[in-house]
C-alpha positions as CSV (number, residue, x, y, z in Angstrom):
1,X,-0.2,0.4,0.1
2,X,3.1,2.5,0.7
3,X,4.2,1.6,-2.7
4,X,1.1,3.1,-5.0
5,X,1.2,6.2,-1.9
6,X,4.4,7.2,-3.0
7,X,4.3,6.6,-6.5
8,X,1.2,9.1,-6.3
9,X,3.2,11.7,-4.1
10,X,6.4,11.4,-7.0
11,X,4.0,12.0,-10.0
12,X,2.5,14.9,-8.1
13,X,5.6,16.5,-7.6
14,X,6.6,15.8,-10.8
15,X,3.9,17.8,-12.3
16,X,4.2,20.9,-10.1
17,X,7.9,21.2,-11.1
18,X,6.6,20.8,-14.7
19,X,3.8,23.6,-14.4
20,X,6.8,25.8,-12.4
21,X,9.1,25.6,-14.8
22,X,7.1,25.9,-18.2
23,X,6.4,29.9,-17.5
24,X,10.1,30.4,-16.9
25,X,11.2,28.4,-20.2
26,X,8.7,30.4,-22.6
27,X,9.9,33.9,-21.0
28,X,13.4,32.9,-21.6
29,X,12.6,32.0,-24.8
30,X,10.7,35.0,-26.1
31,X,13.4,37.2,-24.6
32,X,15.9,35.5,-27.0
33,X,14.2,37.1,-30.2
34,X,16.0,39.3,-31.7
35,X,14.5,43.1,-32.5
36,X,15.4,44.2,-35.7
37,X,15.0,47.5,-37.0
38,X,13.1,48.0,-40.4
39,X,16.2,49.7,-41.9
40,X,18.5,47.0,-41.2
41,X,18.6,43.4,-41.5
42,X,20.3,40.8,-39.5
43,X,24.3,40.6,-39.4
44,X,24.4,44.4,-40.4
45,X,26.2,47.1,-38.2
46,X,23.4,49.2,-36.5
47,X,23.1,52.9,-37.9
48,X,25.3,55.7,-36.6
49,X,23.4,58.7,-37.6
50,X,20.7,59.5,-35.3
51,X,17.8,62.1,-35.5
52,X,15.2,63.8,-33.4
53,X,12.5,66.6,-33.5
54,X,11.1,68.5,-31.2
55,X,7.2,69.5,-31.3
56,X,5.7,72.1,-33.6
57,X,3.3,74.6,-32.4
58,X,1.6,76.1,-35.4
59,X,0.6,79.8,-35.4
60,X,0.5,83.3,-36.4
61,X,-2.0,83.4,-39.7
62,X,-5.2,82.0,-38.2
63,X,-5.8,80.7,-42.0
64,X,-2.5,79.1,-42.6
65,X,-0.8,78.5,-39.2
66,X,3.0,77.9,-39.3
67,X,5.7,77.0,-36.8
68,X,9.0,76.2,-36.6
69,X,10.4,72.3,-36.8
70,X,13.7,71.7,-35.1
71,X,15.6,68.4,-36.1
72,X,19.0,67.3,-34.5
73,X,21.0,64.9,-36.1
74,X,23.8,63.1,-34.2
75,X,26.7,60.9,-35.6
76,X,27.4,58.2,-32.7
77,X,29.8,56.5,-34.9
78,X,33.6,56.2,-34.5
79,X,34.5,58.2,-37.7
80,X,33.5,61.2,-39.5
81,X,30.5,60.9,-41.8
82,X,27.5,62.8,-43.4
83,X,24.6,62.9,-41.6
84,X,21.0,63.0,-43.7
85,X,17.5,62.6,-42.1
86,X,14.2,61.3,-43.7
87,X,11.0,63.9,-42.9
88,X,7.6,62.6,-43.4
89,X,4.6,64.7,-42.3
90,X,1.1,64.5,-42.1
91,X,-1.4,64.9,-45.0
92,X,-2.2,68.6,-43.6
93,X,1.1,69.9,-43.5
94,X,4.1,70.9,-45.9
95,X,7.4,72.9,-45.9
96,X,7.5,76.1,-46.9
97,X,11.2,76.9,-45.7
98,X,12.9,73.6,-47.0
99,X,16.4,74.4,-46.6
100,X,18.5,71.5,-47.6
101,X,15.8,69.4,-48.1
102,X,14.2,67.4,-51.4
103,X,11.3,65.6,-51.8
104,X,11.6,62.0,-52.5
105,X,10.2,60.8,-55.8
106,X,7.2,58.2,-55.3
107,X,6.8,59.2,-51.3
108,X,3.7,61.9,-50.7
109,X,4.9,64.4,-48.1
110,X,8.4,62.8,-47.6
111,X,11.9,64.6,-48.0
112,X,15.4,64.0,-47.1
113,X,17.2,66.8,-45.4
114,X,20.8,67.9,-44.2
115,X,24.0,65.8,-45.5
116,X,26.7,68.3,-43.4
117,X,29.7,66.5,-42.3
118,X,29.7,65.7,-38.7
119,X,32.6,64.4,-36.4
120,X,32.7,61.4,-34.3
121,X,30.1,62.0,-31.4
122,X,29.5,65.8,-33.6
123,X,26.1,66.9,-34.4
124,X,24.0,69.7,-36.1
125,X,20.5,71.1,-35.8
126,X,18.5,72.1,-38.9
127,X,15.5,74.3,-38.4
128,X,12.6,74.1,-40.8
129,X,9.0,75.8,-41.3
130,X,6.0,73.8,-41.1
131,X,3.0,74.9,-42.6
132,X,-0.7,73.8,-42.7
133,X,-2.1,72.8,-45.8
134,X,-5.5,72.4,-44.8
135,X,-8.1,73.8,-47.3
136,X,-10.2,74.9,-44.4
137,X,-8.6,76.4,-41.0
138,X,-9.0,73.6,-38.3
139,X,-8.5,74.3,-34.2
140,X,-7.6,71.9,-32.0
141,X,-6.0,69.2,-34.2
142,X,-3.3,67.3,-33.0
143,X,-1.1,65.2,-36.1
144,X,2.0,63.7,-36.3
145,X,5.4,63.2,-38.5
146,X,8.6,61.4,-38.1
147,X,12.1,61.7,-38.8
148,X,14.8,59.1,-38.9
149,X,18.6,59.4,-39.5
150,X,20.6,58.3,-42.4
151,X,23.9,58.2,-44.0
152,X,25.5,58.7,-47.1
153,X,25.1,55.0,-47.9
154,X,21.1,55.3,-47.7
155,X,21.0,52.9,-44.3
156,X,18.6,54.8,-42.1
157,X,17.5,54.4,-38.3
158,X,14.0,53.4,-37.6
159,X,11.9,56.6,-37.4
160,X,11.1,58.8,-34.3
161,X,7.6,60.4,-34.1
162,X,7.0,63.8,-33.3
163,X,3.9,66.0,-32.7
164,X,2.2,69.0,-34.4
165,X,-0.2,70.7,-33.0
166,X,-2.5,73.4,-34.6
167,X,-3.9,76.4,-32.4
168,X,-6.8,75.5,-30.1
169,X,-10.6,77.5,-30.3
170,X,-10.4,80.4,-28.0
171,X,-12.4,83.3,-27.1
172,X,-11.7,86.7,-28.4
173,X,-13.6,89.9,-27.9
174,X,-14.4,92.8,-30.4
175,X,-15.2,96.3,-29.7
176,X,-15.6,99.2,-32.3
177,X,-16.6,102.8,-32.3
178,X,-16.7,105.2,-35.0
179,X,-16.0,109.0,-35.3
180,X,-17.5,111.4,-37.2
181,X,-17.2,111.8,-40.9
182,X,-14.6,114.6,-41.8
183,X,-14.2,115.6,-45.5
184,X,-15.5,112.1,-46.6
185,X,-13.0,110.4,-43.9
186,X,-13.9,108.5,-40.8
187,X,-12.0,106.7,-38.0
188,X,-13.2,103.5,-36.5
189,X,-11.4,102.8,-33.2
190,X,-11.0,98.8,-32.8
191,X,-10.3,97.3,-29.8
192,X,-9.8,93.1,-29.5
193,X,-9.1,91.7,-26.0
194,X,-7.9,88.2,-25.4
195,X,-10.4,86.6,-23.0
196,X,-9.1,83.0,-23.6
197,X,-6.5,81.2,-21.1
198,X,-3.3,81.4,-23.3
199,X,-1.7,83.6,-25.7
200,X,-2.7,83.5,-29.6
201,X,-0.2,84.4,-32.6
202,X,-2.8,86.5,-34.6
203,X,-6.3,87.0,-35.4
204,X,-8.1,88.1,-38.6
205,X,-10.2,91.4,-38.7
206,X,-13.1,91.1,-41.4
207,X,-14.7,94.9,-42.7
208,X,-17.7,94.6,-44.9
209,X,-19.2,97.6,-46.1
210,X,-23.1,98.0,-47.0
211,X,-24.0,99.9,-49.2
212,X,-21.5,100.7,-51.3
213,X,-19.3,104.0,-50.9
214,X,-17.0,102.6,-47.9
215,X,-13.3,101.9,-48.4
216,X,-10.6,101.1,-45.9
217,X,-7.6,102.8,-46.5
218,X,-5.4,101.9,-43.8
219,X,-4.0,99.8,-42.2
220,X,-3.5,97.5,-45.5
221,X,-6.9,95.4,-45.7
222,X,-6.6,92.9,-48.4
223,X,-9.5,91.2,-50.8
224,X,-8.4,87.4,-50.0
225,X,-11.2,86.1,-52.0
226,X,-12.7,84.7,-48.8
227,X,-14.8,87.7,-48.5
228,X,-16.7,87.0,-52.1
229,X,-16.1,91.1,-52.6
230,X,-17.9,92.5,-49.8
231,X,-15.1,93.9,-48.0
232,X,-11.6,92.8,-47.2
233,X,-9.3,91.3,-44.3
234,X,-7.0,93.1,-42.2
235,X,-4.3,90.4,-40.6
236,X,-3.2,90.8,-37.1
237,X,0.0,88.9,-37.0
238,X,1.5,90.0,-33.7
239,X,1.2,87.9,-30.7
240,X,-1.4,88.2,-27.9
241,X,-1.1,87.4,-24.6
242,X,-3.9,86.4,-22.3
243,X,-6.1,89.2,-20.7
244,X,-4.4,91.8,-22.7
245,X,-6.0,94.1,-25.8
246,X,-5.0,94.9,-29.2
247,X,-6.2,98.4,-30.0
248,X,-5.8,100.2,-33.6
249,X,-7.5,102.4,-35.5
250,X,-9.1,101.7,-39.0
251,X,-8.9,104.8,-41.9
252,X,-12.2,104.6,-44.2
253,X,-13.1,107.0,-46.9
254,X,-17.2,107.5,-46.9
255,X,-18.9,108.8,-49.5
256,X,-22.9,109.6,-49.6
257,X,-25.1,109.6,-46.7
258,X,-26.1,107.6,-44.1
259,X,-24.0,103.7,-44.1
260,X,-22.5,101.3,-41.9
261,X,-19.5,99.2,-41.5
262,X,-19.7,95.8,-40.3
263,X,-16.3,93.9,-38.6
264,X,-16.0,90.5,-37.1
265,X,-13.5,88.3,-36.4
266,X,-12.3,85.6,-38.3
267,X,-11.8,82.6,-38.4
268,X,-15.2,82.2,-37.3
269,X,-15.0,78.7,-36.7
270,X,-12.5,79.5,-33.7
271,X,-14.2,81.6,-31.1
272,X,-16.1,80.2,-28.9
273,X,-17.9,83.4,-27.3
274,X,-20.3,85.8,-29.1
275,X,-19.5,88.9,-29.1
276,X,-17.0,88.5,-31.8
277,X,-19.0,90.9,-34.4
278,X,-20.4,94.6,-34.2
279,X,-21.7,97.1,-36.6
280,X,-21.2,100.8,-36.5
281,X,-23.2,103.2,-38.6
282,X,-21.9,106.2,-40.1
283,X,-23.9,109.5,-40.6
284,X,-22.9,113.0,-42.3
285,X,-20.1,113.6,-45.2
286,X,-19.2,116.5,-47.2
287,X,-17.1,118.7,-45.2
288,X,-18.8,118.4,-41.9
289,X,-19.4,115.8,-39.5
290,X,-22.6,113.5,-38.5
291,X,-23.3,111.8,-35.2
292,X,-22.3,108.1,-34.9
293,X,-24.1,105.4,-33.6
294,X,-22.9,101.8,-32.7
295,X,-26.0,99.0,-33.1
296,X,-25.1,95.6,-32.0
297,X,-25.0,92.6,-34.6
298,X,-28.1,91.1,-36.2
299,X,-27.1,87.6,-37.0
300,X,-26.6,84.9,-34.5
301,X,-23.0,86.3,-33.4
302,X,-25.5,89.1,-31.3
303,X,-23.1,90.0,-28.2
304,X,-25.2,89.0,-24.8
305,X,-25.1,91.4,-22.0
306,X,-21.9,92.4,-20.6
307,X,-21.6,90.3,-17.3
308,X,-19.5,92.9,-15.7
309,X,-22.3,95.9,-16.1
310,X,-24.2,95.9,-12.5
311,X,-27.9,95.0,-12.4
312,X,-30.3,97.4,-12.1
313,X,-31.7,98.7,-8.7
314,X,-35.1,97.5,-8.5
315,X,-37.6,100.3,-8.0
316,X,-38.6,101.2,-4.2
317,X,-42.5,99.6,-3.4
318,X,-44.9,102.3,-3.3
319,X,-45.8,103.8,0.2
320,X,-48.9,101.9,1.8
321,X,-51.9,104.3,1.8
322,X,-53.6,105.3,5.4
323,X,-56.6,103.2,6.3
324,X,-59.7,104.8,6.8
325,X,-63.1,103.3,8.5
326,X,-63.6,101.6,11.6
327,X,-60.7,99.5,13.0
328,X,-60.5,96.7,15.5
329,X,-59.9,98.4,18.3
330,X,-63.0,100.6,18.1
331,X,-65.1,97.4,17.8
332,X,-64.0,95.8,20.7
333,X,-64.7,99.2,22.6
334,X,-68.3,99.2,21.2
335,X,-68.7,95.3,22.6
336,X,-67.3,96.0,25.7
337,X,-69.8,99.1,26.3
338,X,-72.6,96.9,25.2
339,X,-71.3,94.1,27.5
340,X,-71.5,96.7,30.2
341,X,-75.0,97.9,29.6
342,X,-76.6,94.7,29.2
343,X,-74.9,93.9,32.9
344,X,-76.5,96.9,34.2
345,X,-79.8,96.2,32.9
346,X,-80.0,92.6,34.3
347,X,-79.2,94.1,37.8
348,X,-81.5,97.0,37.4
349,X,-84.5,93.9,36.6
350,X,-83.6,91.4,39.6
351,X,-84.2,94.6,42.2
352,X,-87.3,95.3,40.4
353,X,-88.5,91.5,41.0
354,X,-87.4,91.3,44.5
355,X,-89.4,94.6,45.5
356,X,-92.3,93.1,43.5
């Protein structure tokens, strides 16, 4: 009987040891698999030219934002060598300042750049400009590009990704007032305030004239084709920090009688607030001056009430008029008098009955 028991114990021990040893063997086999770079083959030397790129922030012109791209090429070999890098950009981005870059035949949005001689352990930084090539302005979008180091023989390292950030949506507030028309000209004072939480690299002010008879003379107002012939655009490319304002004058030539000038911020899909449009009315003309009024916009961008305006003081309630007529106190006195009179009559009646 002991022999079957010993055989069972020995078999269980063998099974337990096999179960414990199986994961270890599998892990060792997986760790032994070589990791081969896509740009190399087994047995070839590792690439010695490496490339890395920083994040790209697009800004400036809100219709076609651009930003600097810095690529660092490093020679990790023991001898001097020429260092190139392969650049790939996403579909909505392109190069405007290519520098030492040439397009790769048969590959879309791919360039080979660089080629300077690098000493052993040396490096060089290349500065390029990336621009959004999207047909319509986009905001709050993140896409990815890549760079890969490459030597003179065409042997390249595996690509390293870098990020491209398009401008985020934000809030800008527009205010405008018009001066009097004097000698056929007027000045519109514009104030744009960055009410968002981060700096912006620029914005566009659109000016439409209705009806004809008003023309912007300063600053430069271009017909970009986006206004369909009803006005022009003023690009403000200066950075505007959060909480600060950009104030400037728009000079217009005004002829004829009363006319209106509508101004709004563009691109309209960038802003999340509603007070981005205003219409100013010019009156008068000739050599004299005219009155000027500012009217709120009539489109969906109508500005809401300013939250900083204190609420109106409620009208005081009217004083209560004096009351006339019999009061409760008077009724009480009358009741007491009647009770007293009734009590006296009862006593008098009892005395007469007793005498009788």
